[in-house]
C-alpha positions, 0 to 999 in steps of 0.5 A: 601661310599660317593664320594671323593670331591677334591676342588669342583670337585667330583672324582672317587677313583680307584676301586682296592684301594678305600677300602684300603684307606678308611680303612687307613683314618679311622685308621688315623682319617682322614675325608673323606671330607679332600679336599672338598673346600680345593684344587684348581686343577689350582694350580698344577705345575711341582714338580721339580722331574725328572718325572715332575709330577704335585703337589700342596698343599691343601689350608690348606697346610696340604696335597699334591695332586700329579699326578702319573706317570704310574710306580707309579700308577701301584705300588699303584694298586698292592695289594701285595705292597699296603696292606703291606704299609697300614698295616705298617703306620696304625699301627704307628711307621713309617716315611713313608708318609701317602698316604690317597687317590688314585683317577682319575678325571672324565675328564680323564688323569692320576691318583693322590694321596693324601699324608700328608705334613710332615712339619709344615706350618703357619706364622713365620716358617723359615727353616734354612735348608730343605733337600732332602736326599738319602745318594747319590750324589743326596742329596740337600738343597731345602731351605737355610736360609728361601730362595728357593735354585734353582737347577742348574744342570751341563749338558754334552752339557754345555761345558763352565760350564764343563770346568769352574768347572774342570779347573777354566778357565771359570767363574761358575755362582754364582747360580751353586756354591751355589747349588753345595756347598749345595749338598756337605753340604747336604751329609756331615752335621751331625745332632746332637741329643740325643741317645734316639732320634737317636735310635727312628728315626733309629729303625723306619727308618730301619723297613721302608726301610726293608719293601720298599726293600722287595716290590722291591722299591727304590729311595726314600728320607728323607725330613728333615726340620731344624730350629735353634733358641736360647734355650729360643725361642724354645716355639716360634719355635717348632710346636707340632702337634695338632688336625687336623695337619699332620706334623711330631713330632718335635725332638729338641736338644740344641747343640753348644748353639743353639736349633735345631728343626728337622722334618723327613719323608720318601717320594717318595717311589713308584719307582720299580726296573724295566728294565728302572732303570736297564739300568740307573744303568749301565749308572750311574755306568759309568758316574755319581758321586758316590754314585749313587741312581739307585741301586737295592732295597736291596743295596739302603736300606742298603745305605740309612740306613747306611747314616742316621746311620752316619748322626744322631750323638749322642753328649751326654748330655754335648754337646747336651741337649734334649728337649721334646714337649707336646708329650713325643714321640717327643723325647723318645719312652715312650710306651716302658717305656723309661725314660729321662737320669738322668742327671742335663744337660738334659733339657726338654720342659714342656708338657703344651702347654699354657706355654712352658718353658725350665726346668730341670727334672729328672726321667721319661719323661713328660706324652704323650699328644694328637697328630694331626689328624694322631695320633692313638687310644692309647694316650701313643703310637700314630701311628704317633710316629715320631720325 
């Protein structure tokens, strides 16, 4: 097996996981030289998470390289965890992000992983909202109307801020108000979709969280990118994965006169339920706002699943009209023989990439096309069968 090159640096794949990730890259059609001359370690920055691990995107922006905490590194090295994960994502029909490499630098230091970017990149992409969701008080908006939304936390030692929010006696900074308002919106804003879209997302998500719970993992998130536009502008906005792409298939619905474009993916799922988390659970039960994220894996999975079962709202064809991209799997599970609703209000995007137009159809969904780099070997049922 050829050595892994990250940027211009030859690195050592972790010996206990190298074979599994080589097999996973082959199954997902990911080339072994995916990061050769395509990454710069100097770009690594703190990710903003609680652990502060370093993170950076590849030059092509399709991949993330992330520094691993000792706990996350140990999780990946555990064959009882890694092999079921690899089996799940290589078989497709999963929202779990694709981790495709696990390596150490020859200069020493912590291990790193390489994972796909669930969100499309490129010129002209403006996020109406970018969410990090768990179904708890930790939910937040990362981007609002194309702008980063800085995290402004309330700390127990900031008496002025504590009093200002509790009694109104002190002025609360505008950045804090916007961040807190965003957190409330992240927790409560519904996502309008068609019933077929909702069923597909929830079916895949429920299978994913069932696996994570069985592996003693918790505290994961759903990254959700949302774009909005006029229905006639969908062709300019939607990004269906092409050869080499790693992002999720778009899920598009027209609701309230606007087209909503969604991209879903589960990230940050390597945290095990250990002694530290059990202690944090007790503290948060006493002092943190509900619902809390630090709960046992079975409860976390149930809480996460219930949240998205409520979050994804099927509005029906009279209020939410479906749009299917060049891959019919973007909205309908065509591999199971599903068909579009036989209703004149249903609207789909034509499967021709060269000229996507809104048009009414009846009967079967458009035929599946070719997916991105992560697509599987069966055209009608690609492993990346996500919205």
